[in-house]
C-alpha positions as CSV (number, residue, x, y, z in Angstrom):
1,M,-15.9,3.5,7.3
2,M,-12.3,3.9,9.0
3,K,-10.7,4.3,6.1
4,N,-13.3,7.2,4.3
5,I,-12.7,8.9,8.2
6,Q,-9.0,8.9,7.7
7,R,-8.9,10.8,3.7
8,L,-11.4,13.2,4.8
9,A,-8.4,13.9,8.4
10,S,-6.0,13.9,4.6
11,I,-7.5,16.4,3.3
12,V,-8.9,18.9,5.9
13,L,-4.4,18.5,6.7
14,I,-4.0,19.0,3.3
15,L,-5.8,22.4,3.4
16,A,-5.0,22.8,6.4
17,C,-1.2,23.4,5.6
18,G,-2.2,24.5,1.9
19,L,-1.8,28.1,3.3
20,A,0.1,28.0,6.8
21,C,2.8,25.7,4.9
22,A,3.5,27.8,1.9
23,G,4.3,30.7,4.2
24,D,6.3,28.3,6.7
25,W,7.6,27.4,3.7
26,E,9.3,30.2,1.5
27,D,10.2,31.8,5.1
28,G,12.3,28.7,6.4
29,Y,13.9,29.3,2.9
30,A,14.4,33.2,2.9
31,A,16.4,31.8,6.6
32,Y,17.9,29.1,4.7
33,E,20.0,31.5,2.6
34,R,20.8,34.0,4.4
35,Q,22.7,31.7,6.6
36,D,19.7,31.8,10.3
37,Y,19.8,27.2,10.0
38,K,18.1,28.0,13.6
39,T,15.0,29.9,11.7
40,A,15.6,27.8,8.5
41,V,14.8,24.8,10.9
42,K,11.6,25.6,13.5
43,L,10.1,26.8,10.4
44,W,11.1,24.0,8.2
45,R,9.6,21.5,11.2
46,K,6.6,22.8,11.6
47,V,5.9,21.6,7.4
48,A,8.1,19.2,7.8
49,D,5.6,17.5,10.9
50,T,2.7,17.8,8.6
51,G,4.1,14.7,6.5
52,D,5.7,17.0,3.7
53,S,9.2,14.9,2.4
54,S,11.0,16.8,0.7
55,A,10.6,19.4,4.1
56,Q,11.7,16.1,6.2
57,S,15.3,15.2,3.1
58,L,15.8,18.7,3.9
59,L,15.9,18.7,7.7
60,G,17.5,15.4,7.2
61,A,20.2,16.7,6.0
62,M,20.7,20.3,8.1
63,H,21.1,17.3,11.0
64,A,23.7,15.7,8.9
65,Q,25.8,18.7,8.2
66,G,24.6,20.6,11.8
67,Q,23.2,23.5,10.4
68,G,20.9,25.7,12.9
69,V,21.3,21.6,15.6
70,P,23.8,19.9,16.4
71,Q,25.4,17.9,14.0
72,D,23.2,14.5,14.9
73,Y,24.0,11.8,12.0
74,A,21.2,9.7,13.7
75,E,18.3,11.7,13.7
76,A,19.7,13.0,10.2
77,I,18.5,9.2,8.9
78,R,15.4,9.5,11.2
79,W,14.4,12.5,8.9
80,Y,15.6,10.8,6.0
81,R,13.5,7.4,6.3
82,L,10.2,10.0,6.8
83,A,10.7,11.0,3.7
84,A,12.6,8.5,1.0
85,A,8.9,6.1,3.0
86,Q,7.0,9.0,0.4
87,G,9.6,8.4,-2.7
88,E,11.8,11.6,-1.8
89,V,14.3,11.0,-4.1
90,K,16.7,13.0,-2.4
91,A,16.7,11.7,0.9
92,Q,17.0,8.0,-0.5
93,A,20.2,9.0,-1.8
94,K,21.6,10.5,1.8
95,L,20.2,7.5,3.0
96,G,22.8,5.3,1.5
97,Y,25.4,6.9,1.6
98,M,24.6,7.4,5.3
99,Y,24.2,3.3,5.2
100,A,27.4,2.8,2.5
101,N,29.4,4.9,5.6
102,A,27.8,4.3,8.6
103,Q,26.9,7.9,9.8
104,G,24.8,7.6,12.7
105,T,24.6,3.7,11.7
106,G,26.1,0.2,11.2
107,R,27.5,-0.3,8.7
108,D,25.5,-1.5,5.9
109,Y,26.0,-2.3,3.1
110,V,22.1,-3.7,1.8
111,R,20.3,-1.1,3.2
112,A,23.3,0.6,1.3
113,Y,22.3,-0.9,-2.3
114,V,18.8,-0.6,-1.3
115,W,18.1,3.6,-1.2
116,S,21.1,4.3,-3.4
117,S,19.7,1.7,-5.7
118,L,16.2,3.7,-5.0
119,A,17.2,6.7,-5.7
120,A,19.3,5.8,-8.6
121,I,15.9,4.6,-10.8
122,G,14.6,8.3,-9.5
123,G,16.8,9.7,-11.7
124,Q,19.5,11.0,-8.4
125,K,23.2,9.9,-10.1
126,D,25.1,10.4,-7.6
127,A,23.8,7.4,-6.3
128,V,24.7,5.4,-8.6
129,K,28.7,5.1,-6.8
130,V,27.2,4.0,-3.6
131,R,24.9,1.5,-5.3
132,D,27.7,0.1,-7.0
133,L,30.2,0.5,-4.4
134,A,28.5,-1.2,-1.8
135,E,27.5,-3.9,-4.8
136,Q,31.0,-5.0,-4.5
137,S,31.5,-5.1,-0.7
138,L,27.7,-8.2,-0.7
139,S,28.1,-11.7,-0.7
140,L,26.1,-13.0,-3.6
141,E,22.8,-13.8,-0.6
142,Q,23.1,-10.5,0.5
143,F,23.0,-9.1,-3.1
144,A,20.2,-11.4,-3.6
145,T,18.0,-9.7,-0.6
146,A,19.2,-6.9,-2.1
147,K,17.8,-7.0,-5.4
148,R,14.2,-8.1,-3.4
149,L,14.3,-5.1,-1.1
150,V,14.6,-3.3,-4.6
151,R,12.0,-4.4,-5.9
152,D,9.9,-5.0,-3.4
153,C,10.2,-1.9,-1.5
154,P,8.2,-0.1,-4.6
155,L,5.7,-1.5,-4.2
156,R,5.4,-2.1,-0.9
157,K,4.7,2.4,-1.5
158,Y,8.5,2.3,0.6
159,Q,7.3,0.5,3.8
160,N,9.4,-1.9,5.6
161,C,12.1,-1.5,3.1
162,N,15.2,-1.7,6.1
């Protein structure tokens, strides 16, 4: 019964957002193109708050680059994690990069390897380099853990992949 209610609520949210979010998405893109980053952030945040992984990934990038908001790597990671947990490969690649380079977090080559591998599997060619560099810094035990996470993460729908 509870699952049916949750499904119905999700459908209603998707339908309600369909018209409003499409406008906010497009308007956000237009604002971004004219370098009005504050407006782009404001509009895309509305879309991201509905669970849109592309908007979440873009907000991660804007926080990482300081576009329309103060540069904040920790906030970038927060948005990237939300998008990556939905299988968004660009966000997965960015997470791998940030873990490898200690941006907004401590350097973590296991997480760098996991997220970069998932992004590479998803077709992000730039993630291969980060994955390979992270692999060079892993012990055999860490590498085994990372490989297991890469295998299991999609099976768990990208939940608890850290």
